ROLUMFI-507266 format. One record per residue (C-alpha): residue number from 1; y, z negated, x. Coordinates in Angstrom, 3 decimals. Each point is the difference from the previous one (the first is absolute). Layout:
<nodes>
{NUM {Y Z X}}
...
</nodes>
This chain:
<nodes>
{1 {127.763 75.139 223.918}}
{2 {-3.561 0.841 1.119}}
{3 {0.912 3.673 0.559}}
{4 {3.122 -0.917 1.937}}
{5 {-2.072 -2.390 2.212}}
{6 {-2.561 2.674 0.570}}
{7 {2.636 2.477 1.111}}
{8 {1.459 -2.541 2.363}}
{9 {-3.348 -0.926 1.488}}
{10 {-0.745 3.669 0.566}}
{11 {3.336 0.446 1.664}}
{12 {-0.782 -2.879 2.308}}
{13 {-3.232 1.439 1.308}}
{14 {1.428 1.780 3.025}}
{15 {1.457 -3.339 1.168}}
{16 {-3.254 -1.851 -0.829}}
{17 {-1.991 2.393 2.153}}
{18 {2.479 0.044 2.900}}
{19 {-0.086 -3.833 0.087}}
{20 {-3.788 -0.064 -0.239}}
{21 {-0.141 2.292 3.053}}
{22 {2.246 -2.478 1.873}}
{23 {-2.164 -2.895 -0.931}}
{24 {-3.323 1.727 0.682}}
{25 {1.230 0.782 3.508}}
{26 {-0.305 -3.712 0.956}}
{27 {-3.502 -0.684 1.354}}
{28 {0.030 -3.398 -1.805}}
{29 {-3.588 -1.102 0.590}}
{30 {0.154 -3.859 -0.078}}
{31 {-2.691 -0.378 2.686}}
{32 {1.463 -0.570 3.477}}
{33 {-3.364 0.703 1.530}}
{34 {0.388 3.612 -1.120}}
{35 {3.721 0.604 -0.385}}
{36 {3.124 -1.524 1.432}}
{37 {1.986 -2.247 -2.335}}
{38 {3.107 2.176 0.348}}
{39 {-1.334 2.299 -2.665}}
{40 {-0.202 -2.712 -2.539}}
{41 {3.332 -1.474 1.102}}
{42 {1.705 3.334 -0.448}}
{43 {-1.481 0.530 -3.412}}
{44 {1.007 -3.478 -1.114}}
{45 {3.591 0.677 1.145}}
{46 {-0.033 3.324 -1.856}}
{47 {-1.069 -1.727 -3.221}}
{48 {2.713 -2.701 0.445}}
{49 {2.655 2.627 0.512}}
{50 {-1.166 1.875 -3.069}}
{51 {0.250 -3.078 -2.169}}
{52 {3.431 -0.869 1.266}}
{53 {1.206 3.548 -0.692}}
{54 {-1.151 -0.439 -3.603}}
{55 {2.053 -3.120 -0.477}}
{56 {-2.732 -2.547 0.502}}
{57 {1.188 -3.505 0.867}}
{58 {-1.756 -2.599 2.151}}
{59 {-1.902 2.711 1.892}}
{60 {-2.172 -1.645 2.617}}
{61 {-2.812 0.578 2.408}}
{62 {-2.474 -2.695 -0.702}}
{63 {-1.938 -1.284 2.950}}
{64 {-3.453 -0.612 -1.573}}
{65 {-2.632 -2.350 1.597}}
{66 {-2.128 2.878 1.238}}
{67 {2.746 1.181 2.394}}
{68 {1.150 2.885 -2.148}}
{69 {3.164 0.633 -2.020}}
{70 {0.346 0.673 -3.729}}
{71 {3.244 1.260 -1.463}}
{72 {1.726 -1.688 -2.999}}
{73 {3.015 0.881 -2.095}}
{74 {1.597 -1.033 -3.280}}
{75 {1.988 2.349 -2.338}}
{76 {1.762 -1.923 -2.736}}
{77 {0.004 1.330 -3.519}}
{78 {1.600 -1.196 -3.256}}
{79 {0.275 -3.767 -0.227}}
{80 {-2.445 -0.376 -2.847}}
{81 {-2.508 2.567 1.314}}
{82 {-3.608 -0.670 1.040}}
{83 {-0.981 0.243 3.637}}
{84 {-2.470 2.611 1.270}}
{85 {-1.625 -0.145 3.425}}
{86 {-0.874 3.425 1.539}}
{87 {-2.582 -0.033 2.753}}
{88 {-0.966 2.560 2.669}}
{89 {-1.142 -0.232 3.589}}
{90 {1.241 1.965 3.035}}
{91 {-2.985 -0.594 2.332}}
{92 {-2.709 2.615 0.097}}
{93 {-3.589 0.587 0.978}}
{94 {-0.481 1.437 3.459}}
{95 {-0.268 3.753 0.025}}
{96 {-3.688 0.030 1.114}}
{97 {-1.023 3.265 1.622}}
{98 {3.355 1.688 0.617}}
{99 {-1.773 3.259 0.900}}
{100 {-1.397 0.095 -3.583}}
{101 {3.514 0.036 -1.465}}
{102 {1.215 3.503 -0.937}}
{103 {3.531 -1.102 0.759}}
{104 {1.350 -2.931 2.043}}
{105 {-0.759 -3.242 -1.855}}
{106 {3.514 -1.438 0.464}}
{107 {1.833 3.205 -0.957}}
{108 {0.272 0.661 -3.679}}
{109 {-1.188 3.534 -0.511}}
{110 {-0.039 2.111 -3.145}}
{111 {-3.187 1.949 -0.620}}
{112 {-1.319 1.476 -3.208}}
{113 {2.345 -1.987 -2.275}}
{114 {-0.673 -3.417 1.597}}
{115 {1.705 -1.951 2.723}}
{116 {-2.330 -1.169 2.837}}
{117 {0.561 -2.983 2.206}}
{118 {-1.394 -3.540 0.661}}
{119 {1.532 -2.391 -2.562}}
{120 {1.301 2.855 -2.215}}
{121 {-1.860 -1.385 -2.950}}
{122 {-1.087 -3.445 1.376}}
{123 {2.630 -1.371 -0.277}}
{124 {3.179 1.322 1.437}}
{125 {0.081 2.348 -2.974}}
{126 {-0.078 -3.077 -2.208}}
{127 {3.241 -1.224 1.454}}
{128 {1.689 3.399 -0.509}}
{129 {-1.249 -0.102 -3.666}}
{130 {1.775 -3.275 -0.481}}
{131 {3.197 1.142 1.614}}
{132 {0.105 3.245 -2.038}}
{133 {-0.513 -1.869 -3.258}}
{134 {2.899 -2.359 0.855}}
{135 {2.276 2.839 1.006}}
{136 {-0.706 1.858 -3.243}}
{137 {0.871 -3.047 -2.121}}
{138 {3.211 -0.536 1.939}}
{139 {1.204 3.465 -1.021}}
{140 {-0.617 -0.906 -3.707}}
{141 {1.741 -3.212 -0.533}}
{142 {-1.552 -2.227 2.647}}
{143 {-3.220 -1.845 0.667}}
{144 {-0.694 -2.060 -3.123}}
{145 {-1.929 -2.818 1.745}}
{146 {0.277 -2.136 3.005}}
{147 {-2.076 1.528 2.742}}
{148 {-1.783 -1.614 2.908}}
{149 {-1.665 2.211 2.490}}
{150 {-2.591 -1.109 2.521}}
{151 {-1.397 2.467 2.576}}
{152 {-2.923 -1.480 1.919}}
{153 {-0.668 0.640 3.710}}
{154 {-3.657 -0.824 0.398}}
{155 {-1.809 0.910 -3.317}}
{156 {-2.528 2.307 1.693}}
{157 {-1.106 -2.654 2.477}}
{158 {-0.827 -2.603 -2.725}}
{159 {1.373 -2.806 2.138}}
{160 {1.726 -1.712 -2.834}}
{161 {3.360 -0.478 1.573}}
{162 {2.085 0.742 -3.121}}
{163 {-2.303 -2.073 -2.274}}
{164 {0.486 -3.074 2.168}}
{165 {3.812 0.645 0.231}}
{166 {0.203 0.306 -3.829}}
{167 {-1.986 -3.272 -0.351}}
{168 {2.494 -1.774 2.318}}
{169 {3.011 1.519 -1.835}}
{170 {-1.183 0.211 -3.570}}
{171 {3.470 0.596 -1.523}}
{172 {0.655 3.141 2.081}}
{173 {-2.288 2.399 -1.989}}
{174 {0.162 -1.546 -3.400}}
{175 {0.348 2.484 -2.702}}
{176 {-0.714 0.788 -3.633}}
{177 {-1.917 3.167 0.820}}
{178 {-1.412 1.379 3.186}}
{179 {-0.587 3.708 0.643}}
{180 {-2.466 0.473 2.947}}
{181 {0.607 3.612 1.183}}
{182 {-3.228 0.176 2.037}}
{183 {-2.516 1.316 -2.441}}
{184 {-0.388 3.555 -1.495}}
{185 {-0.838 2.166 -2.929}}
{186 {-3.669 0.622 -0.701}}
{187 {0.789 3.706 0.237}}
{188 {3.135 2.011 0.803}}
{189 {1.767 0.302 -3.309}}
{190 {-1.829 -2.894 -1.713}}
{191 {2.305 -2.938 -0.235}}
{192 {-1.986 -3.131 0.925}}
{193 {0.479 -3.696 0.531}}
{194 {-2.509 -1.894 2.124}}
{195 {-1.213 -3.062 -1.824}}
{196 {-2.400 -1.407 2.553}}
{197 {-0.302 -0.164 3.773}}
{198 {-2.927 -0.999 2.128}}
{199 {0.745 -2.721 2.527}}
{200 {-1.159 0.224 3.545}}
{201 {-1.341 -2.060 2.848}}
{202 {-0.095 1.369 3.504}}
{203 {-2.317 -1.475 2.675}}
{204 {-0.601 0.630 3.651}}
{205 {-3.639 -0.735 0.862}}
{206 {-1.143 -0.363 3.647}}
{207 {-3.616 -0.087 1.157}}
{208 {-1.215 -1.188 3.490}}
{209 {-3.506 0.016 1.300}}
{210 {0.143 0.253 3.764}}
{211 {2.065 -1.179 2.967}}
{212 {0.772 3.614 0.796}}
{213 {-1.234 3.564 -0.572}}
{214 {-3.444 0.853 1.367}}
{215 {-1.718 3.247 1.229}}
{216 {-1.829 1.268 -3.087}}
{217 {-2.921 1.227 2.044}}
{218 {-0.555 -3.287 1.836}}
{219 {0.706 -2.331 -2.866}}
{220 {-0.114 2.053 -3.216}}
{221 {-2.671 -0.932 -2.410}}
{222 {0.215 -3.752 0.477}}
{223 {3.685 -0.692 0.650}}
{224 {1.893 -0.595 -3.345}}
{225 {2.552 2.780 -0.574}}
{226 {3.206 -1.289 -1.491}}
{227 {0.915 3.412 -1.451}}
{228 {-3.352 0.431 -1.741}}
{229 {0.377 -3.549 -1.411}}
{230 {3.443 0.848 -1.313}}
{231 {-1.299 3.240 -1.522}}
{232 {-2.719 -1.986 -1.851}}
{233 {2.569 -2.462 -1.302}}
{234 {2.263 2.639 -1.274}}
{235 {-2.774 1.900 -1.626}}
{236 {-1.010 -3.168 -1.947}}
{237 {3.346 0.392 -1.952}}
{238 {-1.299 3.025 -1.874}}
{239 {-2.906 0.592 -2.386}}
{240 {-2.130 3.148 0.276}}
{241 {2.333 1.829 -2.444}}
{242 {3.054 -1.025 2.050}}
{243 {1.181 -2.799 -2.411}}
{244 {1.676 -2.963 1.670}}
{245 {-2.368 -2.967 0.280}}
{246 {1.694 -3.189 1.167}}
{247 {-2.102 -2.997 -0.827}}
{248 {1.691 -1.933 -2.873}}
{249 {2.239 2.880 -1.179}}
{250 {-0.730 1.651 -3.371}}
{251 {-0.544 3.740 0.641}}
{252 {-0.226 1.082 -3.609}}
{253 {3.371 -0.614 -1.732}}
{254 {1.387 2.869 -2.071}}
{255 {3.284 1.698 -0.818}}
{256 {0.947 0.559 -3.615}}
{257 {3.255 2.157 0.264}}
{258 {0.829 3.552 1.212}}
{259 {-3.092 1.584 1.571}}
{260 {-0.211 2.168 3.120}}
{261 {-2.306 2.963 -0.424}}
{262 {-2.428 0.325 2.966}}
{263 {0.897 3.619 0.668}}
{264 {3.687 -0.844 0.120}}
{265 {-0.722 -2.842 2.354}}
{266 {-2.156 2.206 2.277}}
{267 {2.863 2.436 0.196}}
{268 {2.674 -2.627 0.625}}
{269 {-2.047 -1.716 2.635}}
{270 {-1.059 3.282 1.694}}
{271 {-3.711 -0.898 -0.198}}
{272 {-2.067 2.754 1.764}}
{273 {-2.350 2.123 -2.098}}
{274 {-3.449 -1.570 -0.265}}
{275 {1.199 -3.485 1.001}}
{276 {-0.531 -2.640 -2.683}}
{277 {2.482 -2.622 -1.104}}
{278 {-1.010 -3.530 0.795}}
{279 {-0.562 -2.870 -2.392}}
{280 {-0.932 -0.131 -3.678}}
{281 {1.885 -0.165 -3.301}}
{282 {3.051 2.185 -0.792}}
{283 {2.375 1.026 2.729}}
{284 {2.684 -2.270 -1.590}}
{285 {-2.499 -2.909 0.122}}
{286 {-0.516 0.609 3.690}}
{287 {3.556 0.383 1.173}}
{288 {1.903 -2.297 -2.471}}
{289 {-2.347 -2.762 -1.172}}
{290 {-2.506 -0.692 2.757}}
{291 {-0.018 -1.325 3.591}}
{292 {0.012 2.686 2.694}}
{293 {-0.646 -0.535 3.682}}
{294 {1.203 2.474 2.693}}
{295 {-0.619 -0.188 3.757}}
{296 {3.478 1.003 1.306}}
{297 {-0.902 0.061 3.655}}
{298 {-2.601 -0.861 2.679}}
{299 {0.725 -0.848 3.611}}
{300 {-2.779 1.581 2.047}}
{301 {-0.234 2.556 2.789}}
{302 {1.005 3.524 -0.991}}
{303 {-2.531 2.721 0.359}}
{304 {1.952 1.669 2.794}}
{305 {-0.406 -2.158 3.025}}
{306 {-2.661 -2.286 -1.400}}
{307 {-2.494 -1.487 2.490}}
{308 {-3.612 -0.828 -0.417}}
{309 {0.615 -3.636 -0.884}}
{310 {-1.097 -2.652 -2.431}}
{311 {3.244 -1.308 -1.456}}
{312 {0.826 -3.665 0.402}}
{313 {2.740 -0.099 -2.585}}
{314 {1.259 1.926 -2.976}}
{315 {2.482 -0.551 -2.785}}
{316 {1.220 1.597 -3.264}}
{317 {2.792 -0.153 -2.428}}
{318 {-1.268 -0.379 -3.517}}
{319 {1.947 0.326 -3.251}}
{320 {-1.099 -1.353 -3.393}}
{321 {1.841 1.067 -3.132}}
{322 {-0.174 -2.696 -2.606}}
{323 {0.232 0.780 -3.762}}
{324 {2.122 -1.954 -2.444}}
{325 {-1.683 -3.242 -1.060}}
{326 {-1.316 -0.800 3.502}}
{327 {1.920 -2.252 2.355}}
{328 {0.655 1.663 3.288}}
{329 {-0.447 -3.154 2.042}}
{330 {-3.436 -0.480 -1.615}}
{331 {-0.897 3.559 0.684}}
{332 {1.095 -0.495 3.579}}
{333 {-2.327 -3.076 0.254}}
{334 {-2.946 1.965 -1.520}}
{335 {0.512 2.963 2.241}}
{336 {0.122 -2.274 3.093}}
{337 {-3.167 -1.872 -1.059}}
{338 {-1.761 3.308 -0.731}}
{339 {0.768 1.442 3.437}}
{340 {-1.009 -3.166 1.818}}
{341 {-3.224 -0.169 -1.961}}
{342 {-0.779 3.704 0.755}}
{343 {0.243 -0.372 3.788}}
{344 {-3.446 0.871 1.527}}
{345 {-1.601 -1.586 3.125}}
{346 {2.209 -3.064 0.090}}
{347 {3.004 2.081 0.959}}
{348 {3.213 -1.994 0.274}}
{349 {2.451 0.972 -2.638}}
{350 {3.735 -0.756 -0.223}}
{351 {2.011 1.029 -3.097}}
{352 {3.758 -0.040 -0.063}}
{353 {2.147 0.663 -3.088}}
{354 {2.601 2.543 0.638}}
{355 {1.602 0.505 -3.409}}
{356 {-0.457 -0.876 -3.647}}
{357 {1.596 0.659 -3.426}}
{358 {-0.910 -1.039 -3.526}}
{359 {-0.926 2.491 -2.768}}
{360 {2.439 0.521 -2.881}}
{361 {-0.064 0.699 -3.743}}
{362 {3.076 0.705 -2.014}}
{363 {0.859 -0.758 -3.616}}
{364 {0.460 3.423 -1.436}}
{365 {1.047 -1.254 -3.424}}
{366 {3.328 -1.423 1.280}}
{367 {3.494 1.331 -1.078}}
{368 {0.540 1.562 3.424}}
{369 {-3.150 2.122 -0.412}}
{370 {1.371 1.142 -3.356}}
{371 {3.191 1.132 1.655}}
{372 {-1.968 1.721 2.830}}
{373 {-2.186 1.694 -2.616}}
{374 {3.012 1.527 -1.739}}
{375 {1.706 0.910 3.327}}
{376 {-3.165 1.895 1.154}}
{377 {-0.342 1.760 -3.291}}
{378 {3.539 1.338 0.315}}
{379 {-0.072 0.833 3.755}}
{380 {-3.345 1.763 -0.319}}
{381 {0.870 2.124 -3.065}}
{382 {-2.033 -1.860 -2.576}}
{383 {-2.994 -1.043 2.152}}
{384 {-1.318 -3.426 -0.860}}
{385 {-0.241 -2.692 2.632}}
{386 {-3.470 -0.499 1.459}}
{387 {-1.291 -3.320 1.367}}
{388 {-2.208 0.078 3.017}}
{389 {-1.289 -2.339 2.780}}
{390 {0.436 0.440 3.685}}
{391 {-2.504 -0.779 2.674}}
{392 {2.651 -0.842 2.566}}
{393 {1.759 -3.367 0.546}}
{394 {3.609 -1.091 -0.259}}
{395 {-0.342 -3.647 0.873}}
{396 {3.577 -0.729 -0.864}}
{397 {-0.731 0.614 -3.713}}
{398 {-1.978 -3.220 -0.430}}
{399 {2.514 -2.006 2.018}}
{400 {2.777 1.187 -2.369}}
{401 {-2.151 -0.639 -3.003}}
{402 {-0.582 -3.613 1.190}}
{403 {3.585 -0.642 0.905}}
{404 {1.448 1.556 -3.198}}
{405 {-2.594 -0.358 -2.742}}
{406 {2.460 1.235 -2.702}}
{407 {0.868 3.186 1.927}}
{408 {-1.448 3.314 -1.211}}
{409 {-1.450 2.009 2.855}}
{410 {-0.406 3.700 -0.226}}
{411 {-1.500 2.347 2.626}}
{412 {0.973 3.601 0.193}}
{413 {0.539 2.413 2.961}}
{414 {-0.677 3.260 1.821}}
{415 {-3.519 -0.587 1.364}}
{416 {-1.872 2.375 -2.242}}
{417 {-3.369 1.420 1.306}}
{418 {1.487 3.167 1.491}}
{419 {2.282 -2.178 2.146}}
{420 {-2.985 -0.943 2.188}}
{421 {1.631 -3.289 1.091}}
{422 {-1.595 -1.726 3.054}}
{423 {-1.470 3.378 1.056}}
{424 {1.232 2.858 2.083}}
{425 {2.491 2.406 -1.663}}
{426 {1.432 -2.550 -2.454}}
{427 {2.455 1.618 -2.372}}
{428 {2.167 -0.646 -2.950}}
{429 {0.723 2.223 -3.050}}
{430 {3.746 0.572 -0.380}}
{431 {-0.583 0.434 -3.823}}
{432 {-1.651 -3.409 -0.192}}
{433 {2.909 -1.582 2.001}}
{434 {2.458 1.570 -2.497}}
{435 {-1.876 -0.997 -3.116}}
{436 {-0.696 -3.515 1.169}}
{437 {3.598 -0.588 1.118}}
{438 {1.030 1.088 -3.608}}
{439 {-2.704 -2.242 -1.378}}
{440 {1.354 -3.034 1.853}}
{441 {3.545 0.793 -1.027}}
{442 {-1.007 0.257 -3.688}}
{443 {-2.114 -3.157 0.338}}
{444 {2.861 -2.128 1.351}}
{445 {2.207 1.205 -2.881}}
{446 {-2.670 -0.650 -2.611}}
{447 {-0.926 -3.462 1.585}}
{448 {3.615 -1.062 0.022}}
{449 {0.466 0.955 -3.660}}
{450 {-3.253 -1.705 -1.048}}
{451 {1.033 -3.207 1.671}}
{452 {3.306 -0.030 -1.819}}
{453 {-1.852 0.453 -3.284}}
</nodes>
């Protein structure tokens, strides 16, 4: 059976890549300030049509409270079969500097054995992985479980629309097992489940010191500079070695699982020669088990066109990744208090919460993990499943864990380090897409059998 499934998944790859090209072509950035809503709307319609074509019932575009749409569908299986929820998201990060892309960001392009395009790995490829697994099973006796699919429309924005929708309609996504297709292998070819996720809080901090900008020659030296005040506040969030220092947050927790060699990390991250990594402890400690602050953007005059002025106002967007064991709301409170306390010269500070998501920790000893372990071993030619953390956030995980405490939640996906998600020249490995689609097909079969036993 496994060999037959593998052959079918391989035969489905041309279709998978053709559909991924169609889906990548939609500029589905869920931020109307940057991109028109039409890109997301078209992507959502494509997803809904794909589910209908596969025989899904109850396909619906769900209007979530943040003004975006998620796509839902239900594929009935045998009457006594368990229910598995498959998750992906169709919204993507903005392309950033389009001139830095070697090929157009919204045109799937093959280069050196990988397929490049925004969302190819994160997470449009995750949806194609789900569809391919289901198609393979249909050709070999049918899908042995009831399947629910939810494809989110605003995951990258962290606005929480789907979480609030699920809380208001708790029966909709109820399942025995949940496969989140938005993670990735630790390395290409190393089958990996993600056991922990850092949570996130996102703040917009504004600083005001003057009624208006002033001539730096006439007033500079005495007039309080809002941009300089903001820089001091942001600098207070890091120790001398670059470790995150938010008053009240523990900076020294550790990671006990799979380790991330520093040289591998430097290569994956593209750290320039001679530039040091920041923080202390192992790399795994720093990216999976500890808080991490990042200044995502600063509103201030650009160098080109800047005038000789003392700035009256400045603002920044600040992200704080929150490790498992820390409540994201409490981390948000501590970060806000830290920034307010760090403001120099009596500068007026306003802090606005933009997004938030709780951290997540899975139970890797559950029956679903045993089924996934065996599926990965077969799909990856005897390689044993590895367990890793992920520094990123998937806020929906904790919502699902709270709503369905008996459900087993597994995180797999296509976002391995070479994929460079959230950066320019994002790509996906076709080999990983094939092996993980086979993994998922084998998992669904094994999970159905295990539940019957």
